[in-house]
C-alpha positions in Angstrom: -44.2 -2.1 19.8 -44.4 -3.1 23.5 -42.6 -1.3 26.4 -39.8 -3.9 26.6 -39.0 -3.7 22.9 -39.2 0.1 23.2 -36.5 0.2 25.9 -34.3 -2.1 23.8 -34.7 0.2 20.8 -34.1 3.2 23.0 -30.6 1.8 23.8 -29.7 1.2 20.1 -27.9 -2.1 21.0 -25.8 -2.1 17.8 -24.2 1.2 18.8 -23.7 -0.1 22.4 -22.0 -3.3 21.1 -19.8 -1.3 18.8 -18.6 0.9 21.8 -17.9 -2.2 23.8 -15.8 -3.6 20.9 -14.0 -0.3 20.6 -13.0 -0.6 24.3 -11.7 -4.1 23.6 -9.8 -2.8 20.5 -8.2 -0.1 22.5 -7.0 -2.6 25.1 -5.6 -5.0 22.5 -3.8 -2.2 20.7 -2.3 -1.0 23.9 -1.1 -4.4 25.0 -1.3 -6.9 22.0 1.0 -9.4 23.7 -1.6 -10.1 26.4 1.1 -10.1 29.0 -0.4 -9.3 32.4 -3.6 -8.7 30.7 -6.5 -8.1 33.1 -9.5 -9.7 31.5 -11.7 -8.5 34.4 -10.7 -4.9 33.7 -11.6 -5.5 30.0 -15.0 -6.9 31.0 -15.7 -4.0 33.2 -14.5 -1.6 30.5 -16.7 -3.1 27.9 -19.7 -3.0 30.2 -19.0 0.6 31.0 -18.9 1.4 27.3 -22.1 -0.5 26.7 -24.1 1.0 29.5 -23.0 4.6 29.1 -23.6 4.4 25.3 -27.1 3.1 26.0 -27.6 6.0 28.5 -26.5 8.5 25.9 -28.9 7.0 23.3 -31.8 7.1 25.7 -31.3 10.7 26.8 -30.7 11.7 23.2 -34.1 10.3 22.3 -35.6 12.2 25.2 -34.3 15.6 24.0 -35.1 14.7 20.4 -38.6 13.6 21.0 -40.2 16.5 19.1 -37.8 16.2 16.2 -38.3 12.5 16.1 -42.0 13.0 16.0 -41.4 14.4 12.5 -38.3 12.6 11.3 -38.7 9.2 13.1 -42.3 8.8 14.4 -41.8 5.1 15.1 -39.0 5.7 17.6 -39.9 4.5 21.1 -40.9 7.9 22.7 -42.9 9.5 19.9 -44.6 6.2 19.2 -45.7 6.0 22.8 -43.9 2.7 23.6 -41.8 4.4 26.3 -43.0 7.2 28.5 -41.0 10.4 28.7 -40.3 10.1 32.4 -39.5 6.4 32.0 -36.8 7.3 29.5 -35.2 9.7 31.9 -35.2 7.1 34.7 -33.8 4.5 32.3 -31.0 7.0 31.5 -30.1 7.5 35.1 -30.0 3.8 35.9 -27.8 3.0 33.0 -25.4 5.9 33.9 -25.0 4.7 37.5 -24.4 1.2 36.3 -21.7 2.5 33.9 -20.0 4.5 36.6 -19.9 1.5 39.0 -18.2 -0.6 36.4 -15.7 2.2 35.7 -14.9 2.5 39.4 -14.4 -1.2 39.7 -11.8 -0.9 36.9 -9.8 2.1 38.3 -10.1 5.6 39.6 -8.5 6.8 36.3 -11.2 5.0 34.3 -13.9 6.5 36.5 -12.6 10.0 35.9 -12.5 9.2 32.1 -16.0 7.8 32.2 -17.4 10.9 34.0 -15.7 13.2 31.4 -17.1 11.2 28.6 -20.6 11.3 30.2 -20.3 15.1 30.6 -19.3 15.5 26.9 -22.3 13.3 26.0 -24.7 15.3 28.1 -23.2 18.6 26.7 -24.0 17.4 23.2 -27.5 16.3 24.1 -28.5 19.5 26.0 -26.5 22.2 24.1 -24.4 20.8 21.3 -27.2 19.1 19.3 -28.5 22.4 17.9 -25.0 23.9 17.3 -24.4 22.0 14.1 -20.7 21.1 13.4 -19.5 21.6 17.0 -22.2 19.1 18.0 -21.0 16.7 15.4 -17.5 17.0 16.9 -18.9 16.2 20.4 -20.6 13.1 19.1 -17.4 12.0 17.4 -15.4 12.6 20.6 -17.8 10.2 22.3 -17.2 7.6 19.5 -13.4 7.9 19.8 -13.3 7.8 23.6 -13.8 4.0 23.9 -10.6 3.4 22.1 -8.7 5.6 24.5 -10.6 4.1 27.5 -9.6 0.6 26.4 -6.0 1.6 26.6 -6.6 3.0 30.1 -8.1 -0.2 31.3 -4.9 -2.2 30.7 -2.0 0.1 30.9 -3.4 3.2 32.8 -2.2 5.4 29.9 -3.1 6.2 26.3 -0.6 4.7 23.8 0.3 6.4 20.5 -1.2 3.8 18.3 -4.5 4.0 20.1 -4.5 7.8 19.5 -4.2 7.2 15.7 -7.1 4.8 15.6 -9.2 7.1 17.8 -8.5 9.9 15.3 -9.7 7.7 12.4 -12.9 7.0 14.3 -13.4 10.7 15.1 -13.0 11.8 11.5 -15.2 9.1 9.9 -17.9 9.5 12.5 -17.9 13.3 11.9 -18.6 12.6 8.3 -21.5 10.3 9.3 -23.0 12.9 11.6 -23.0 15.5 8.8 -24.6 12.9 6.6 -27.2 12.3 9.3 -27.9 16.1 9.2 -29.1 15.7 5.6 -31.4 12.9 6.6 -32.9 14.9 9.4 -33.0 18.2 7.5 -36.8 18.6 7.6 -37.2 18.2 11.3 -34.0 20.0 12.2 -35.2 23.1 10.3 -38.4 23.3 12.3 -36.4 23.1 15.6 -33.6 25.6 14.6 -30.9 22.9 14.6 -28.0 24.5 12.9 -26.6 21.5 11.0 -24.5 22.1 7.9 -27.4 20.8 5.8 -29.8 23.2 7.4 -27.5 26.2 7.1 -25.9 25.6 3.7 -28.0 23.0 1.9 -27.6 19.3 1.1 -24.9 19.7 -1.5 -22.4 21.6 0.7 -23.2 19.3 3.6 -22.4 16.3 1.5 -19.1 17.9 0.4 -18.2 18.5 4.0 -19.1 14.9 5.0 -17.0 13.5 2.2 -14.1 15.7 3.3 -14.1 14.0 6.7 -14.4 10.5 5.1 -11.4 11.2 3.0 -9.4 12.5 5.9 -10.1 9.3 7.7 -9.0 7.2 4.7 -5.8 9.2 4.5 -4.9 8.2 8.1 -5.3 4.5 7.4 -1.8 3.9 6.0 -0.1 5.5 9.0 -0.3 2.4 11.3 1.2 0.3 8.5 4.0 2.8 7.8 4.9 3.0 11.5 4.7 -0.8 11.9 2.0 -0.7 14.4 -0.1 -3.4 12.8 0.4 -6.8 11.1 -0.5 -7.6 7.5 -3.9 -8.8 8.7 -4.9 -5.2 9.0 -4.6 -4.6 5.3 -7.6 -6.5 3.8 -10.1 -5.3 6.4 -9.0 -1.7 6.2 -9.1 -1.8 2.4 -12.7 -2.9 2.5 -13.4 0.0 4.9 -11.5 2.5 2.7 -13.0 1.5 -0.6 -16.4 1.5 1.1 -16.0 5.0 2.3 -14.8 6.1 -1.1 -17.9 4.5 -2.6 -20.2 6.2 -0.1 -18.5 9.5 -0.8 -19.1 9.2 -4.6 -22.7 8.2 -4.1 -23.3 11.1 -1.6 -21.8 13.7 -3.9 -23.8 12.5 -6.9 -27.1 12.3 -5.0 -27.2 14.2 -1.6 -30.9 13.4 -1.2 -32.5 12.5 2.1 -33.2 8.9 1.2 -29.7 8.3 -0.3 -28.1 9.9 2.7 -30.1 7.6 5.0 -28.8 4.5 3.2 -25.2 5.9 3.2 -25.5 6.6 7.0 -26.4 3.0 7.6 -23.7 1.7 5.3 -21.0 3.7 7.1 -22.1 2.1 10.3 -21.4 -1.3 8.8 -18.0 0.0 7.6 -17.3 1.0 11.2 -17.6 -2.6 12.2 -15.3 -3.6 9.4 -12.8 -1.0 10.6 -13.0 -2.4 14.1 -12.2 -5.9 12.7 -9.2 -4.3 10.9 -7.9 -3.0 14.2 -8.5 -6.3 16.0 -6.8 -8.5 13.5 -4.1 -6.0 12.8 -3.0 -6.2 16.5 -2.0 -9.9 16.1 1.4 -10.6 14.5 
C-alpha cells in the first residue's frame, strides 16, 4: 500500500459519501418541492459532511493505532503506509476545509458543524473506551447529517427529518455494538469497555439486535404520518427485512467473523435506507 492509497483508506470514502448523501436526504426531506432550493448550499453541505467525516475517520485511526495493530494490522497507520504525524496533519486540513464549506453555507451551519466536530472529537479522545456512551456519540455523528441537511435549506430542523435521524441513530448504535464483538480481542487489551468486553458476545449481540428492532419499529411512522410517498415502501422493506435477517444471524452466531460480516451488511442496508428516504420524498 503506497502513501496515497493509505490516505484514501484513512478517509474511508464509503462512509464519507454516505454522510454526504445523508445531508442531501435531510435537505430533500425538509423541502421536497424544491421551491427556492439552494443547490449551492446543498453542495457546500455535502462537502462539509464529506470532509468532516473524513477527518473523523482519520483521527479515529490515529487514536486507535495500537488497537488496530492487533485487530486490523493492514490499516494505513499500523501498516506504515501513513505516518502518525501525517495522519494528524491530514485530520486538521480536512477539518478546516469542512468548516470553510459550513461557513459558506450559513452561520447556523457553521455552529452545527463545530458542534458535530466536538462530538466526534469527544468520542475519539474519551468516548471510545466508554462502551455504550461512546456508541451513542458515534450514532449522533451519523444522525447529524440528516439534521444538517435540513438546516442548509430551511435554517431549521423539520419534524420528518428528526424521525429519519432517529432511525439512523438507533440502527447505527446496533452496528457499533456489533463492531464491539468484532474488536473484542484488541479492545480487551486496551481496556475499552464495550458491551462485548464487559458482558460477552451473546449479551452484546442481544443489545445490538434490540437497537436494530427499535429502528425497524420507527420505519412505519413516516408512512402513517403521510410524510413519504409509496416509493418509500419497497426500499424500506428491504432495509427492514435485512435488519431482521442480520438480527437472527447475530443471535444464532455472535462470533467475531459472523459479526464482521453482519457489520458490513448493515452498512449496505444503510445505503438502501438512504434510497428509501430519497425516493420517498417524491410524490
